[in-house]
C-alpha positions as YAML, in Angstrom:
chain: A
units: angstrom
residues:
- id: 1
  name: MET
  ca: [25.81, -9.01, 65.35]
- id: 2
  name: VAL
  ca: [28.19, -9.89, 62.23]
- id: 3
  name: SER
  ca: [31.15, -8.42, 60.91]
- id: 4
  name: CYS
  ca: [31.83, -6.43, 57.72]
- id: 5
  name: ARG
  ca: [34.10, -9.79, 56.64]
- id: 6
  name: GLU
  ca: [30.88, -11.84, 56.83]
- id: 7
  name: ILE
  ca: [28.67, -9.33, 55.10]
- id: 8
  name: VAL
  ca: [30.79, -8.96, 51.98]
- id: 9
  name: THR
  ca: [30.65, -12.71, 51.08]
- id: 10
  name: LEU
  ca: [26.93, -12.51, 50.39]
- id: 11
  name: SER
  ca: [25.84, -13.09, 46.77]
- id: 12
  name: SER
  ca: [24.36, -9.61, 46.25]
- id: 13
  name: LEU
  ca: [28.06, -8.12, 47.13]
- id: 14
  name: HIS
  ca: [29.92, -10.58, 45.04]
- id: 15
  name: LYS
  ca: [30.96, -7.69, 42.61]
- id: 16
  name: SER
  ca: [32.02, -5.40, 45.46]
- id: 17
  name: GLU
  ca: [35.48, -4.60, 46.22]
- id: 18
  name: LEU
  ca: [37.38, -3.39, 49.22]
- id: 19
  name: VAL
  ca: [39.27, -0.55, 48.43]
- id: 20
  name: ALA
  ca: [40.40, 0.79, 51.82]
- id: 21
  name: GLY
  ca: [40.40, 0.01, 55.55]
- id: 22
  name: LYS
  ca: [41.14, -3.83, 55.33]
- id: 23
  name: ASN
  ca: [42.42, -3.71, 58.99]
- id: 24
  name: GLY
  ca: [38.78, -3.00, 60.10]
- id: 25
  name: LEU
  ca: [37.03, -5.97, 58.40]
- id: 26
  name: ASP
  ca: [36.27, -7.20, 61.86]
- id: 27
  name: ARG
  ca: [33.92, -4.16, 62.64]
- id: 28
  name: LEU
  ca: [30.67, -5.35, 63.74]
- id: 29
  name: VAL
  ca: [27.46, -4.41, 61.66]
- id: 30
  name: ARG
  ca: [24.41, -3.48, 63.70]
- id: 31
  name: TRP
  ca: [22.42, -2.72, 60.60]
- id: 32
  name: VAL
  ca: [22.63, -1.38, 57.19]
- id: 33
  name: HIS
  ca: [21.40, 1.92, 56.01]
- id: 34
  name: PHE
  ca: [21.13, 3.48, 52.32]
- id: 35
  name: ILE
  ca: [21.08, 7.32, 52.82]
- id: 36
  name: ASP
  ca: [22.12, 9.92, 50.36]
- id: 37
  name: LEU
  ca: [21.13, 13.07, 52.24]
- id: 38
  name: PRO
  ca: [23.50, 15.95, 52.02]
- id: 39
  name: ASP
  ca: [24.32, 15.53, 55.68]
- id: 40
  name: VAL
  ca: [24.13, 11.87, 56.80]
- id: 41
  name: ILE
  ca: [25.88, 12.24, 60.23]
- id: 42
  name: PRO
  ca: [22.88, 13.26, 62.20]
- id: 43
  name: TRP
  ca: [20.92, 10.31, 61.05]
- id: 44
  name: VAL
  ca: [23.40, 7.44, 61.91]
- id: 45
  name: GLN
  ca: [24.25, 6.29, 65.37]
- id: 46
  name: GLY
  ca: [27.13, 3.71, 65.19]
- id: 47
  name: GLY
  ca: [27.61, 0.34, 64.05]
- id: 48
  name: GLU
  ca: [25.59, 0.63, 60.71]
- id: 49
  name: LEU
  ca: [27.19, -0.12, 57.40]
- id: 50
  name: LEU
  ca: [26.13, 2.83, 55.16]
- id: 51
  name: ILE
  ca: [25.29, 2.73, 51.44]
- id: 52
  name: ILE
  ca: [25.73, 5.94, 49.44]
- id: 53
  name: THR
  ca: [25.46, 6.74, 45.67]
- id: 54
  name: GLY
  ca: [26.88, 10.32, 46.36]
- id: 55
  name: ILE
  ca: [23.91, 12.19, 44.90]
- id: 56
  name: GLY
  ca: [23.80, 14.47, 48.07]
- id: 57
  name: LEU
  ca: [27.58, 15.32, 47.91]
- id: 58
  name: GLU
  ca: [26.74, 17.30, 44.50]
- id: 59
  name: GLY
  ca: [30.05, 16.34, 43.04]
- id: 60
  name: ASP
  ca: [32.21, 17.84, 45.66]
- id: 61
  name: SER
  ca: [35.12, 15.27, 46.66]
- id: 62
  name: SER
  ca: [35.98, 17.24, 49.69]
- id: 63
  name: ARG
  ca: [32.39, 16.73, 51.20]
- id: 64
  name: LEU
  ca: [33.04, 12.97, 50.73]
- id: 65
  name: THR
  ca: [36.31, 13.29, 52.81]
- id: 66
  name: GLY
  ca: [34.25, 15.28, 55.54]
- id: 67
  name: LEU
  ca: [31.42, 12.51, 55.30]
- id: 68
  name: VAL
  ca: [34.09, 9.67, 55.97]
- id: 69
  name: GLN
  ca: [35.62, 11.66, 58.86]
- id: 70
  name: GLY
  ca: [32.29, 11.95, 60.43]
- id: 71
  name: LEU
  ca: [31.30, 8.27, 59.97]
- id: 72
  name: ILE
  ca: [34.62, 7.33, 61.74]
- id: 73
  name: ARG
  ca: [33.85, 9.49, 64.63]
- id: 74
  name: LYS
  ca: [30.41, 8.06, 64.92]
- id: 75
  name: LYS
  ca: [32.13, 4.63, 64.90]
- id: 76
  name: LEU
  ca: [30.11, 3.09, 61.83]
- id: 77
  name: ALA
  ca: [30.99, -0.31, 60.78]
- id: 78
  name: GLY
  ca: [31.91, 0.79, 57.32]
- id: 79
  name: LEU
  ca: [30.96, 2.26, 53.91]
- id: 80
  name: ILE
  ca: [29.73, 0.97, 50.60]
- id: 81
  name: VAL
  ca: [30.08, 3.58, 47.63]
- id: 82
  name: ASN
  ca: [27.94, 2.98, 44.78]
- id: 83
  name: LEU
  ca: [30.14, 4.16, 42.01]
- id: 84
  name: GLY
  ca: [28.45, 5.78, 39.14]
- id: 85
  name: PRO
  ca: [27.42, 9.15, 37.83]
- id: 86
  name: TYR
  ca: [27.70, 10.84, 41.14]
- id: 87
  name: ILE
  ca: [31.01, 9.26, 42.49]
- id: 88
  name: GLN
  ca: [32.99, 7.94, 39.57]
- id: 89
  name: GLU
  ca: [35.98, 7.47, 41.66]
- id: 90
  name: ILE
  ca: [36.81, 7.39, 45.42]
- id: 91
  name: PRO
  ca: [39.68, 10.17, 46.11]
- id: 92
  name: ALA
  ca: [43.05, 9.04, 47.30]
- id: 93
  name: PRO
  ca: [42.75, 11.19, 50.55]
- id: 94
  name: VAL
  ca: [39.56, 9.27, 51.41]
- id: 95
  name: LEU
  ca: [41.08, 6.06, 51.05]
- id: 96
  name: GLU
  ca: [44.24, 7.10, 53.09]
- id: 97
  name: LEU
  ca: [41.91, 8.33, 55.74]
- id: 98
  name: ALA
  ca: [40.04, 5.01, 55.90]
- id: 99
  name: ASP
  ca: [43.24, 2.96, 55.93]
- id: 100
  name: LYS
  ca: [44.73, 4.92, 58.79]
- id: 101
  name: ALA
  ca: [41.60, 4.49, 60.75]
- id: 102
  name: GLY
  ca: [40.81, 0.88, 59.93]
- id: 103
  name: PHE
  ca: [37.48, 1.94, 58.32]
- id: 104
  name: PRO
  ca: [36.51, -0.42, 55.62]
- id: 105
  name: ILE
  ca: [35.29, 1.07, 52.39]
- id: 106
  name: PHE
  ca: [33.87, -1.11, 49.51]
- id: 107
  name: SER
  ca: [33.06, 0.13, 46.09]
- id: 108
  name: LEU
  ca: [30.03, -1.44, 44.18]
- id: 109
  name: PRO
  ca: [29.39, -1.00, 40.47]
- id: 110
  name: TRP
  ca: [26.41, 1.07, 39.56]
- id: 111
  name: GLU
  ca: [24.34, -1.68, 37.86]
- id: 112
  name: VAL
  ca: [24.03, -3.51, 41.18]
- id: 113
  name: LYS
  ca: [20.40, -3.13, 42.51]
- id: 114
  name: LEU
  ca: [20.89, -1.55, 45.96]
- id: 115
  name: VAL
  ca: [17.43, -2.90, 47.09]
- id: 116
  name: GLU
  ca: [18.68, -6.31, 46.64]
- id: 117
  name: VAL
  ca: [21.77, -5.68, 48.76]
- id: 118
  name: THR
  ca: [20.05, -4.10, 51.56]
- id: 119
  name: ARG
  ca: [17.26, -6.67, 51.64]
- id: 120
  name: GLU
  ca: [20.03, -9.53, 51.71]
- id: 121
  name: ILE
  ca: [22.11, -7.84, 54.42]
- id: 122
  name: CYS
  ca: [19.06, -7.25, 56.56]
- id: 123
  name: SER
  ca: [18.02, -10.71, 56.26]
- id: 124
  name: TYR
  ca: [21.34, -12.08, 57.06]
- id: 125
  name: ILE
  ca: [21.74, -10.22, 60.31]
- id: 126
  name: VAL
  ca: [18.35, -11.18, 61.30]
- id: 127
  name: LEU
  ca: [19.18, -14.90, 60.61]
- id: 128
  name: LYS
  ca: [22.39, -14.44, 62.42]
- id: 129
  name: GLN
  ca: [20.98, -13.06, 65.40]
- id: 130
  name: THR
  ca: [18.31, -15.76, 65.64]
- id: 131
  name: GLU
  ca: [20.82, -18.29, 65.02]
- id: 132
  name: LYS
  ca: [23.15, -16.74, 67.77]
- id: 133
  name: ARG
  ca: [20.35, -16.82, 70.36]
- id: 134
  name: SER
  ca: [19.42, -20.32, 69.83]
- id: 135
  name: VAL
  ca: [22.76, -21.73, 69.58]
- id: 136
  name: SER
  ca: [23.85, -19.63, 72.88]
- id: 137
  name: ASP
  ca: [20.73, -21.16, 74.58]
- id: 138
  name: PHE
  ca: [21.62, -24.67, 73.95]
- id: 139
  name: PHE
  ca: [25.47, -24.46, 74.37]
- id: 140
  name: GLU
  ca: [24.50, -22.77, 77.73]
- id: 141
  name: GLN
  ca: [22.54, -25.94, 78.68]
- id: 142
  name: LEU
  ca: [25.45, -28.09, 77.72]
- id: 143
  name: LEU
  ca: [27.81, -26.34, 79.92]
- id: 144
  name: LEU
  ca: [25.83, -25.46, 82.96]
- id: 145
  name: GLN
  ca: [22.95, -27.88, 83.21]
- id: 146
  name: PRO
  ca: [22.74, -31.85, 83.41]
- id: 147
  name: VAL
  ca: [21.72, -32.91, 79.84]
- id: 148
  name: GLU
  ca: [18.39, -34.59, 79.85]
- id: 149
  name: ASP
  ca: [18.00, -35.06, 76.07]
- id: 150
  name: ALA
  ca: [21.18, -35.57, 74.07]
- id: 151
  name: ASP
  ca: [19.54, -36.32, 70.85]
- id: 152
  name: ARG
  ca: [17.20, -33.13, 70.92]
- id: 153
  name: LEU
  ca: [20.30, -31.01, 71.27]
- id: 154
  name: ILE
  ca: [22.16, -32.79, 68.62]
- id: 155
  name: GLN
  ca: [19.16, -32.13, 66.21]
- id: 156
  name: ARG
  ca: [19.02, -28.45, 67.12]
- id: 157
  name: ALA
  ca: [22.79, -28.18, 66.54]
- id: 158
  name: ALA
  ca: [22.45, -29.97, 63.19]
- id: 159
  name: VAL
  ca: [19.82, -27.30, 62.12]
- id: 160
  name: TYR
  ca: [22.70, -24.76, 62.05]
- id: 161
  name: GLY
  ca: [25.29, -27.16, 60.72]
- id: 162
  name: TYR
  ca: [27.00, -28.15, 63.99]
- id: 163
  name: ALA
  ca: [27.88, -31.82, 64.16]
- id: 164
  name: LEU
  ca: [27.58, -32.79, 67.82]
- id: 165
  name: ASN
  ca: [27.06, -36.61, 67.56]
- id: 166
  name: LYS
  ca: [30.83, -37.15, 67.95]
- id: 167
  name: PRO
  ca: [33.20, -36.46, 70.82]
- id: 168
  name: GLN
  ca: [33.74, -32.79, 71.71]
- id: 169
  name: GLN
  ca: [36.32, -30.94, 73.67]
- id: 170
  name: VAL
  ca: [35.64, -27.45, 75.41]
- id: 171
  name: ALA
  ca: [38.25, -24.72, 75.18]
- id: 172
  name: VAL
  ca: [38.17, -21.50, 77.22]
- id: 173
  name: LEU
  ca: [39.78, -18.34, 75.86]
- id: 174
  name: ASN
  ca: [40.29, -15.47, 78.39]
- id: 175
  name: PRO
  ca: [41.73, -12.02, 78.25]
- id: 176
  name: SER
  ca: [43.63, -12.35, 81.54]
- id: 177
  name: ARG
  ca: [44.66, -8.78, 81.76]
- id: 178
  name: LEU
  ca: [41.12, -7.20, 80.95]
- id: 179
  name: PRO
  ca: [40.74, -5.70, 84.53]
- id: 180
  name: GLN
  ca: [44.14, -4.03, 84.04]
- id: 181
  name: HIS
  ca: [43.20, -2.79, 80.75]
- id: 182
  name: ILE
  ca: [39.79, -1.49, 82.01]
- id: 183
  name: GLU
  ca: [41.67, 0.57, 84.64]
- id: 184
  name: GLN
  ca: [44.54, 1.82, 82.32]
- id: 185
  name: GLU
  ca: [42.13, 2.78, 79.59]
- id: 186
  name: LYS
  ca: [39.61, 4.28, 82.16]
- id: 187
  name: ILE
  ca: [36.70, 2.22, 80.67]
- id: 188
  name: HIS
  ca: [33.65, 3.12, 82.82]
- id: 189
  name: ASP
  ca: [31.10, 2.82, 80.31]
- id: 190
  name: GLU
  ca: [29.28, -0.55, 80.46]
- id: 191
  name: HIS
  ca: [28.29, -0.20, 76.72]
- id: 192
  name: LYS
  ca: [31.97, 0.08, 75.80]
- id: 193
  name: LEU
  ca: [33.03, -2.96, 77.92]
- id: 194
  name: VAL
  ca: [30.24, -5.01, 76.30]
- id: 195
  name: SER
  ca: [31.29, -3.84, 72.89]
- id: 196
  name: LEU
  ca: [34.88, -4.84, 73.49]
- id: 197
  name: LYS
  ca: [33.96, -8.34, 74.81]
- id: 198
  name: THR
  ca: [31.62, -8.72, 71.62]
- id: 199
  name: GLN
  ca: [34.32, -7.63, 69.29]
- id: 200
  name: ILE
  ca: [36.58, -10.19, 70.93]
- id: 201
  name: GLU
  ca: [33.81, -13.12, 70.51]
- id: 202
  name: GLN
  ca: [33.25, -12.00, 66.82]
- id: 203
  name: TYR
  ca: [36.91, -12.00, 66.12]
- id: 204
  name: VAL
  ca: [37.26, -15.49, 67.41]
- id: 205
  name: ARG
  ca: [34.32, -16.57, 65.20]
- id: 206
  name: ASP
  ca: [35.82, -14.77, 61.98]
- id: 207
  name: SER
  ca: [39.20, -16.42, 62.78]
- id: 208
  name: LEU
  ca: [37.39, -19.88, 62.98]
- id: 209
  name: THR
  ca: [35.47, -19.05, 59.66]
- id: 210
  name: ILE
  ca: [38.70, -18.07, 57.87]
- id: 211
  name: ARG
  ca: [40.16, -21.33, 58.94]
- id: 212
  name: GLY
  ca: [36.96, -23.39, 57.51]
- id: 213
  name: LYS
  ca: [36.08, -24.42, 60.90]
- id: 214
  name: LYS
  ca: [32.23, -24.72, 61.88]
- id: 215
  name: ILE
  ca: [32.52, -24.61, 65.76]
- id: 216
  name: LEU
  ca: [30.11, -23.68, 68.43]
- id: 217
  name: SER
  ca: [31.30, -20.49, 70.26]
- id: 218
  name: MET
  ca: [29.69, -18.55, 73.09]
- id: 219
  name: LEU
  ca: [30.73, -15.42, 75.20]
- id: 220
  name: TRP
  ca: [30.26, -16.52, 78.90]
- id: 221
  name: MET
  ca: [31.67, -14.69, 82.06]
- id: 222
  name: GLY
  ca: [34.12, -12.61, 80.17]
- id: 223
  name: THR
  ca: [35.41, -15.77, 78.15]
- id: 224
  name: VAL
  ca: [35.03, -17.13, 74.78]
- id: 225
  name: VAL
  ca: [34.07, -20.75, 75.13]
- id: 226
  name: LEU
  ca: [34.35, -23.09, 72.20]
- id: 227
  name: LEU
  ca: [33.27, -26.67, 71.59]
- id: 228
  name: LEU
  ca: [35.72, -28.32, 69.33]
- id: 229
  name: PRO
  ca: [35.34, -31.80, 67.65]
- id: 230
  name: ALA
  ca: [37.45, -34.43, 69.13]
- id: 231
  name: ASP
  ca: [36.46, -37.61, 67.32]
- id: 232
  name: LYS
  ca: [40.18, -38.76, 66.79]
- id: 233
  name: LYS
  ca: [41.51, -39.17, 70.43]
- id: 234
  name: THR
  ca: [45.27, -38.25, 69.69]
- id: 235
  name: ASP
  ca: [45.35, -36.25, 66.45]
- id: 236
  name: ASN
  ca: [42.39, -34.14, 67.22]
- id: 237
  name: SER
  ca: [43.93, -33.08, 70.71]
- id: 238
  name: ARG
  ca: [47.16, -31.94, 69.18]
- id: 239
  name: HIS
  ca: [45.27, -30.23, 66.39]
- id: 240
  name: ASN
  ca: [42.85, -28.54, 68.85]
- id: 241
  name: VAL
  ca: [45.67, -27.22, 70.86]
- id: 242
  name: ALA
  ca: [47.51, -25.94, 67.71]
- id: 243
  name: LEU
  ca: [44.29, -24.38, 66.48]
- id: 244
  name: VAL
  ca: [43.54, -22.52, 69.79]
- id: 245
  name: ALA
  ca: [47.09, -21.47, 70.32]
- id: 246
  name: ASP
  ca: [47.06, -19.78, 66.86]
- id: 247
  name: ILE
  ca: [43.99, -18.02, 67.52]
- id: 248
  name: VAL
  ca: [45.24, -16.83, 70.91]
- id: 249
  name: GLU
  ca: [48.24, -15.53, 69.20]
- id: 250
  name: CYS
  ca: [46.25, -13.61, 66.72]
- id: 251
  name: LEU
  ca: [43.97, -12.12, 69.60]
- id: 252
  name: ASN
  ca: [47.04, -10.97, 71.24]
- id: 253
  name: LYS
  ca: [48.16, -9.09, 68.27]
- id: 254
  name: LYS
  ca: [44.75, -7.72, 67.39]
- id: 255
  name: PHE
  ca: [43.93, -6.85, 71.12]
- id: 256
  name: ASP
  ca: [47.28, -5.69, 72.43]
- id: 257
  name: GLY
  ca: [47.60, -5.68, 76.06]
- id: 258
  name: LEU
  ca: [44.75, -7.98, 77.09]
- id: 259
  name: GLY
  ca: [47.09, -10.97, 77.62]
- id: 260
  name: PHE
  ca: [44.98, -13.76, 76.13]
- id: 261
  name: VAL
  ca: [45.50, -17.34, 77.51]
- id: 262
  name: ALA
  ca: [43.40, -20.51, 76.65]
- id: 263
  name: SER
  ca: [42.87, -23.79, 78.37]
- id: 264
  name: LEU
  ca: [41.36, -27.13, 76.96]
- id: 265
  name: GLY
  ca: [39.42, -29.47, 79.06]
- id: 266
  name: GLY
  ca: [39.32, -33.40, 78.40]
- id: 267
  name: ARG
  ca: [37.80, -35.36, 75.67]
- id: 268
  name: ALA
  ca: [33.79, -35.69, 75.96]
- id: 269
  name: GLU
  ca: [32.73, -38.90, 74.44]
- id: 270
  name: THR
  ca: [29.01, -37.82, 74.46]
- id: 271
  name: LEU
  ca: [27.22, -34.48, 75.14]
- id: 272
  name: TYR
  ca: [26.56, -35.94, 78.71]
- id: 273
  name: GLU
  ca: [30.47, -35.23, 79.50]
- id: 274
  name: VAL
  ca: [30.62, -31.79, 78.04]
- id: 275
  name: GLN
  ca: [30.11, -30.12, 81.40]
- id: 276
  name: GLN
  ca: [32.89, -32.24, 82.78]
- id: 277
  name: SER
  ca: [35.37, -30.99, 79.93]
- id: 278
  name: TYR
  ca: [34.10, -27.44, 80.66]
- id: 279
  name: SER
  ca: [34.98, -27.82, 84.36]
- id: 280
  name: GLN
  ca: [38.54, -29.29, 83.41]
- id: 281
  name: ALA
  ca: [39.14, -26.46, 81.23]
- id: 282
  name: ASN
  ca: [38.26, -23.78, 84.07]
- id: 283
  name: LYS
  ca: [40.52, -25.66, 86.30]
- id: 284
  name: VAL
  ca: [43.45, -25.50, 83.86]
- id: 285
  name: LEU
  ca: [42.82, -21.99, 82.97]
- id: 286
  name: TRP
  ca: [44.63, -20.59, 86.23]
- id: 287
  name: LEU
  ca: [47.57, -22.59, 85.01]
- id: 288
  name: ALA
  ca: [47.70, -20.81, 81.78]
- id: 289
  name: GLU
  ca: [47.25, -17.42, 83.60]
- id: 290
  name: SER
  ca: [50.01, -18.04, 85.96]
- id: 291
  name: ASN
  ca: [52.50, -19.45, 83.27]
- id: 292
  name: ALA
  ca: [51.48, -16.93, 80.47]
- id: 293
  name: THR
  ca: [55.04, -15.87, 79.96]
- id: 294
  name: ALA
  ca: [56.09, -19.47, 79.20]
- id: 295
  name: LYS
  ca: [53.14, -20.74, 77.30]
- id: 296
  name: SER
  ca: [49.71, -19.46, 76.59]
- id: 297
  name: VAL
  ca: [47.67, -22.58, 76.08]
- id: 298
  name: TYR
  ca: [47.38, -25.42, 78.25]
- id: 299
  name: ALA
  ca: [45.46, -28.82, 77.78]
- id: 300
  name: TYR
  ca: [43.89, -30.93, 80.66]
- id: 301
  name: GLU
  ca: [45.46, -34.05, 79.23]
- id: 302
  name: GLN
  ca: [48.96, -32.45, 79.18]
- id: 303
  name: VAL
  ca: [49.33, -31.07, 82.79]
- id: 304
  name: GLY
  ca: [50.60, -34.02, 84.34]
- id: 305
  name: ILE
  ca: [50.66, -34.03, 88.26]
- id: 306
  name: TYR
  ca: [48.08, -31.09, 88.23]
- id: 307
  name: LYS
  ca: [45.36, -33.54, 86.88]
- id: 308
  name: LEU
  ca: [45.75, -35.41, 90.15]
- id: 309
  name: LEU
  ca: [45.57, -32.33, 92.31]
- id: 310
  name: PHE
  ca: [42.57, -30.96, 90.33]
- id: 311
  name: GLU
  ca: [40.55, -34.13, 91.46]
- id: 312
  name: ILE
  ca: [41.50, -33.97, 95.23]
- id: 313
  name: PRO
  ca: [39.11, -32.12, 97.59]
- id: 314
  name: ALA
  ca: [40.28, -28.69, 98.65]
- id: 315
  name: GLU
  ca: [39.97, -29.67, 102.30]
- id: 316
  name: LYS
  ca: [42.75, -32.37, 101.80]
- id: 317
  name: LEU
  ca: [44.82, -29.95, 99.79]
- id: 318
  name: ARG
  ca: [44.45, -27.51, 102.69]
- id: 319
  name: GLU
  ca: [45.57, -30.18, 105.26]
- id: 320
  name: TYR
  ca: [48.67, -30.79, 103.10]
- id: 321
  name: TYR
  ca: [49.59, -27.12, 102.69]
- id: 322
  name: LEU
  ca: [48.94, -26.55, 106.48]
- id: 323
  name: ASP
  ca: [51.41, -29.27, 107.25]
- id: 324
  name: VAL
  ca: [54.15, -28.35, 104.83]
- id: 325
  name: ILE
  ca: [54.04, -24.63, 104.04]
- id: 326
  name: GLU
  ca: [52.13, -23.01, 107.04]
- id: 327
  name: PRO
  ca: [55.02, -23.03, 109.50]
- id: 328
  name: LEU
  ca: [56.98, -20.94, 107.00]
- id: 329
  name: ASN
  ca: [54.08, -18.67, 106.97]
- id: 330
  name: GLN
  ca: [53.99, -18.15, 110.83]
- id: 331
  name: TYR
  ca: [57.62, -17.64, 110.97]
- id: 332
  name: ASP
  ca: [57.25, -14.86, 108.27]
- id: 333
  name: SER
  ca: [54.44, -13.33, 110.10]
- id: 334
  name: LYS
  ca: [56.64, -13.17, 113.27]
- id: 335
  name: TYR
  ca: [60.00, -12.27, 112.03]
- id: 336
  name: LYS
  ca: [59.21, -10.62, 108.49]
- id: 337
  name: MET
  ca: [61.70, -13.06, 106.66]
- id: 338
  name: GLU
  ca: [59.77, -13.68, 103.46]
- id: 339
  name: LEU
  ca: [60.71, -17.33, 103.64]
- id: 340
  name: THR
  ca: [57.50, -18.53, 101.71]
- id: 341
  name: ALA
  ca: [57.82, -15.99, 98.92]
- id: 342
  name: SER
  ca: [61.49, -17.16, 98.61]
- id: 343
  name: LEU
  ca: [60.45, -20.73, 98.47]
- id: 344
  name: PHE
  ca: [58.01, -20.03, 95.76]
- id: 345
  name: ALA
  ca: [60.48, -18.23, 93.66]
- id: 346
  name: PHE
  ca: [63.15, -20.66, 94.24]
- id: 347
  name: PHE
  ca: [61.08, -23.49, 92.63]
- id: 348
  name: GLU
  ca: [59.80, -21.18, 89.91]
- id: 349
  name: GLU
  ca: [63.43, -20.47, 88.89]
- id: 350
  name: ASN
  ca: [64.04, -24.24, 88.86]
- id: 351
  name: GLY
  ca: [66.27, -24.31, 91.87]
- id: 352
  name: ASN
  ca: [68.61, -21.61, 90.37]
- id: 353
  name: VAL
  ca: [70.05, -19.73, 93.24]
- id: 354
  name: VAL
  ca: [71.48, -16.94, 91.16]
- id: 355
  name: LYS
  ca: [68.24, -16.35, 89.08]
- id: 356
  name: THR
  ca: [66.24, -16.51, 92.38]
- id: 357
  name: ALA
  ca: [68.22, -13.99, 94.15]
- id: 358
  name: LYS
  ca: [68.22, -11.68, 91.28]
- id: 359
  name: ARG
  ca: [64.34, -12.11, 90.95]
- id: 360
  name: LEU
  ca: [63.97, -11.26, 94.70]
- id: 361
  name: PHE
  ca: [66.47, -8.31, 94.64]
- id: 362
  name: VAL
  ca: [68.48, -9.90, 97.39]
- id: 363
  name: HIS
  ca: [72.13, -10.79, 97.73]
- id: 364
  name: ARG
  ca: [72.88, -14.40, 97.42]
- id: 365
  name: ASN
  ca: [74.05, -14.82, 100.72]
- id: 366
  name: THR
  ca: [70.82, -13.64, 102.12]
- id: 367
  name: LEU
  ca: [68.78, -16.04, 99.88]
- id: 368
  name: ASP
  ca: [71.28, -18.80, 101.07]
- id: 369
  name: TYR
  ca: [70.41, -18.00, 104.72]
- id: 370
  name: ARG
  ca: [66.73, -18.00, 103.94]
- id: 371
  name: LEU
  ca: [66.82, -21.57, 102.25]
- id: 372
  name: LYS
  ca: [68.80, -22.92, 105.12]
- id: 373
  name: LYS
  ca: [66.21, -21.32, 107.54]
- id: 374
  name: ILE
  ca: [63.55, -23.05, 105.50]
- id: 375
  name: GLU
  ca: [65.11, -26.47, 105.95]
- id: 376
  name: GLU
  ca: [65.40, -25.67, 109.56]
- id: 377
  name: ILE
  ca: [61.87, -24.79, 109.96]
- id: 378
  name: THR
  ca: [60.28, -27.46, 107.79]
- id: 379
  name: GLY
  ca: [62.65, -30.09, 108.62]
- id: 380
  name: ARG
  ca: [63.28, -31.05, 105.23]
- id: 381
  name: SER
  ca: [66.28, -30.74, 103.06]
- id: 382
  name: LEU
  ca: [66.03, -29.08, 99.60]
- id: 383
  name: ASN
  ca: [68.82, -31.56, 98.40]
- id: 384
  name: HIS
  ca: [66.86, -34.65, 99.35]
- id: 385
  name: PRO
  ca: [64.80, -35.65, 96.37]
- id: 386
  name: TYR
  ca: [61.66, -36.85, 98.58]
- id: 387
  name: ASP
  ca: [62.01, -33.65, 100.92]
- id: 388
  name: ARG
  ca: [62.27, -31.39, 97.69]
- id: 389
  name: LEU
  ca: [59.24, -33.01, 96.21]
- id: 390
  name: THR
  ca: [57.13, -32.47, 99.33]
- id: 391
  name: LEU
  ca: [58.19, -28.89, 99.63]
- id: 392
  name: GLN
  ca: [57.44, -28.30, 95.87]
- id: 393
  name: LEU
  ca: [54.03, -29.90, 96.02]
- id: 394
  name: GLY
  ca: [53.29, -27.63, 98.90]
- id: 395
  name: VAL
  ca: [54.00, -24.55, 96.77]
- id: 396
  name: ILE
  ca: [51.95, -26.00, 93.85]
- id: 397
  name: VAL
  ca: [49.02, -26.93, 96.28]
- id: 398
  name: GLY
  ca: [49.27, -23.42, 97.84]
- id: 399
  name: THR
  ca: [49.09, -21.69, 94.35]
- id: 400
  name: GLN
  ca: [46.18, -24.10, 93.44]
- id: 401
  name: LEU
  ca: [44.19, -23.39, 96.75]
- id: 402
  name: LYS
  ca: [44.61, -19.48, 96.11]
- id: 403
  name: GLN
  ca: [43.02, -20.05, 92.55]
- id: 404
  name: ARG
  ca: [40.21, -22.03, 94.04]
- id: 405
  name: ILE
  ca: [39.12, -19.48, 96.40]
- id: 406
  name: GLN
  ca: [39.11, -16.95, 93.57]
- id: 407
  name: LEU
  ca: [36.91, -19.19, 91.60]
- id: 408
  name: ASP
  ca: [34.64, -19.64, 94.41]
- id: 409
  name: THR
  ca: [34.51, -15.95, 95.01]
- id: 410
  name: LEU
  ca: [33.23, -15.51, 91.37]
- id: 411
  name: SER
  ca: [30.63, -18.36, 91.35]
...
């Protein structure tokens, strides 16, 4: 589907004017209808962009208000009013109603031929649907399957204006609080959930278009995946991080409560390396999710020691964790001391005892006792640089192992 924002850029609508509901320009247009019956509501299903001349309203402005109320209830994409002998001016109450609901209303001069408008909109929707299916197909191949013929994929992408003959970088945008949102809003209808995810993807597409970016995007496993150009190694990396951070900020404003975070994989010199960049982006995503309050976007090349840990087999990490942290878990299991949780919090608060105690809702003396017990059980001093690093790596490894288990469960 396409958005109202895209539709009104078509040549047949160049004389149109947005008169109300500008906050709803990202509404998705499933189809376009020109209906001028006295009672339109039974003939629409939702998602349509409706065109009227007002002949069926018989000059009664109150009926136009009722019509718009009904269209909003039926969740139409928007309304185009062909101003002329039947509706010379859209009444203020109608505009106020549309603004409040974020329901786009466009005015169109009488001389514009509606048959040309409907034909161009329908053709554009069909074209975009075909393009989306084709693009999603070869993008999915890039991400999930070994590339066998890069030249063929480059040629397919070029048909739709995407230049994939240069280095690329994968970005993944994820609504990290979507499960909580579904539970809170009691979204049990699969159609509503799919609609929400589609709106998110379309909003990202529109955001890129507004910024003049022609970038491959795809909705996959609840995330929006982007393939960003990265032909200039340093400049593009910083630019891509800034671009993604800007979009994430806009997403969090638009879809309040979904907690969007994002990650970027490494630079793929050729299409054969795009799958690796996608894998790296997914590895970094958990870091963005666990540190969302500090920063919402993380890039693979900027995560320091985590780059090393990402490449170590899970079994080796598990051995390290069992050696360093597992004795604390065993003690906690026997004596209910919460030593492991206290150590995690201690490092997350950068070794600040006061902040850690406050975070754990315990007295400082209690925390001091726990820290001494940790040193006793592990045989490592929190004041010794090497011992402290060993314990901190154990905490980091534990967090990463937990994330890997979650990823394995999803796959």
